[in-house]
Backbone bond lengths (Angstrom), bond angles and torsions (degrees), N, CA, C in turn:
res aa  C-N    CA-C-N  psi(-1)  N-CA   C-N-CA  omega(-1)  CA-C   N-CA-C  phi
1 M - - - 1.440 - - 1.523 107.94 -
2 K 1.346 115.49 139.64 1.460 119.91 -179.98 1.524 110.22 -146.06
3 V 1.321 114.92 164.65 1.463 120.41 178.17 1.523 109.09 -58.24
4 G 1.330 116.22 134.26 1.456 122.18 -179.46 1.515 113.88 101.13
5 D 1.327 117.61 -16.88 1.472 120.62 177.94 1.527 110.24 -65.57
6 I 1.327 115.94 143.98 1.465 122.32 171.91 1.526 106.46 -90.89
7 V 1.335 115.63 129.82 1.459 120.18 -174.88 1.521 111.35 -126.77
8 K 1.335 113.76 159.38 1.464 122.12 174.77 1.517 107.24 -118.67
9 W 1.330 115.79 135.08 1.461 122.10 178.43 1.515 108.04 -118.53
10 C 1.320 115.95 121.35 1.460 122.59 178.38 1.524 107.73 -92.63
11 I 1.318 117.01 117.65 1.458 121.89 -177.30 1.523 109.03 -98.16
12 V 1.335 115.91 119.39 1.467 122.05 177.36 1.524 108.96 -134.10
13 N 1.327 116.67 155.68 1.462 120.22 176.09 1.513 110.78 -69.89
14 N 1.339 116.68 -48.41 1.461 122.94 175.91 1.525 107.60 -164.51
15 D 1.312 117.43 -179.00 1.462 121.32 -175.10 1.522 113.38 -64.26
16 E 1.321 117.84 -20.79 1.465 120.45 -177.30 1.525 112.77 -93.09
17 Q 1.320 117.76 -10.37 1.462 121.64 -177.96 1.531 110.74 -91.94
18 P 1.302 117.77 151.44 1.465 120.01 175.47 1.530 110.39 -68.58
19 L 1.318 114.52 162.31 1.453 122.15 178.57 1.529 110.23 -56.39
20 I 1.316 116.94 136.43 1.456 120.67 176.91 1.522 110.53 -94.96
21 E 1.336 117.74 -56.53 1.457 120.89 -179.73 1.521 111.16 -168.01
22 F 1.324 115.63 168.41 1.456 122.81 172.71 1.517 108.03 -111.66
23 E 1.342 115.95 146.39 1.461 120.87 170.16 1.520 106.67 -127.31
24 Y 1.327 115.95 148.18 1.455 122.19 -178.55 1.521 109.50 -121.32
25 G 1.331 115.56 147.11 1.446 119.31 179.08 1.512 112.26 -168.74
26 T 1.335 114.96 -175.75 1.451 123.34 -178.49 1.522 109.33 -116.42
27 V 1.326 116.61 133.24 1.464 121.20 176.90 1.527 108.00 -70.93
28 I 1.353 116.53 123.95 1.462 119.85 -179.66 1.535 112.42 -113.35
29 A 1.337 117.38 -10.63 1.466 121.19 175.89 1.521 108.75 -163.27
30 L 1.331 115.66 154.21 1.466 121.67 176.18 1.516 108.49 -123.45
31 Q 1.325 116.12 147.57 1.463 121.58 179.55 1.518 108.63 -128.98
32 D 1.337 116.07 134.31 1.460 120.03 176.41 1.512 109.74 -58.41
33 A 1.299 114.94 165.55 1.461 121.19 -176.90 1.525 111.68 -56.26
34 M 1.309 115.27 132.47 1.460 122.02 171.84 1.517 107.33 -86.60
35 D 1.304 117.24 138.86 1.456 121.41 -177.38 1.522 110.04 -92.13
36 F 1.332 115.88 114.71 1.459 122.58 176.67 1.524 107.72 -117.88
37 G 1.326 116.31 74.50 1.461 120.09 -177.51 1.511 110.77 69.24
38 D 1.327 117.14 -117.63 1.463 121.07 -177.74 1.527 112.97 -90.70
39 R 1.327 117.08 3.46 1.473 120.36 -179.28 1.526 109.76 -119.76
40 R 1.331 115.58 146.36 1.462 121.08 179.16 1.518 108.79 -129.30
41 F 1.351 116.07 134.28 1.451 120.15 -175.02 1.530 111.71 -129.60
42 P 1.349 118.46 102.94 1.465 119.14 171.36 1.533 108.69 -67.83
43 R 1.348 116.09 145.67 1.460 119.96 -176.45 1.521 111.30 -130.17
44 A 1.323 114.93 160.18 1.458 122.20 175.83 1.520 108.25 -124.94
45 L 1.331 116.03 138.57 1.460 120.61 171.70 1.521 106.46 -87.40
46 V 1.329 115.48 120.37 1.462 120.99 -175.16 1.521 109.36 -113.20
47 L 1.344 116.19 130.93 1.459 122.75 171.08 1.523 106.46 -94.16
48 F 1.328 116.19 109.57 1.463 121.19 -176.35 1.522 111.06 -81.96
49 T 1.329 115.44 164.06 1.465 121.17 -175.93 1.520 112.85 -64.50
50 D 1.341 118.09 -19.63 1.469 120.44 178.03 1.529 112.13 -88.17
51 G 1.351 116.90 4.42 1.456 121.75 177.05 1.519 114.76 92.60
52 T 1.316 118.17 -7.00 1.462 120.96 178.46 1.523 110.15 -82.63
53 Q 1.339 115.96 159.72 1.453 122.50 177.25 1.518 108.63 -127.73
54 D 1.335 116.25 147.27 1.459 119.77 177.05 1.520 109.42 -158.16
55 W 1.355 115.32 148.43 1.457 121.29 173.57 1.524 107.86 -83.64
56 I 1.341 116.86 123.27 1.461 123.35 -177.33 1.527 108.40 -124.08
57 R 1.318 116.48 139.32 1.468 119.81 174.66 1.521 109.29 -59.97
58 I 1.329 115.83 134.84 1.462 120.61 -178.07 1.524 111.36 -59.60
59 R 1.321 117.40 -35.08 1.472 119.73 -179.05 1.527 112.52 -64.40
60 N 1.335 117.72 -16.15 1.465 121.38 -179.98 1.521 112.80 -96.96
61 L 1.331 117.11 4.46 1.469 121.55 -178.90 1.528 109.99 -113.23
62 E 1.323 114.64 146.81 1.469 121.14 174.63 1.515 108.50 -119.63
63 V 1.334 117.55 124.62 1.460 121.48 176.96 1.518 108.19 -73.45
64 I 1.338 116.51 123.25 1.468 119.52 178.77 1.522 111.78 -108.73
65 S 1.361 116.83 -15.16 1.459 120.80 174.80 1.532 107.79 -156.34
66 E 1.326 115.76 122.12 1.465 120.14 -179.40 1.519 111.05 -80.23
67 A 1.340 115.16 147.78 1.469 121.16 178.93 1.518 110.31 -71.42
């Protein structure tokens, strides 16, 4: 994943809940893994099609078009 990639984010409550929705956006920044005890989560800042931005864990994003 790199800056400029178009990504899809699947929003769910948890693994047992049905799919809620998809959001699409462009990666505008990447952040190295944040340390949360024994787990590390690299994140991407995504500019969504509705104009909002949010930091999302990379593992929760799917690249649908590479930059």
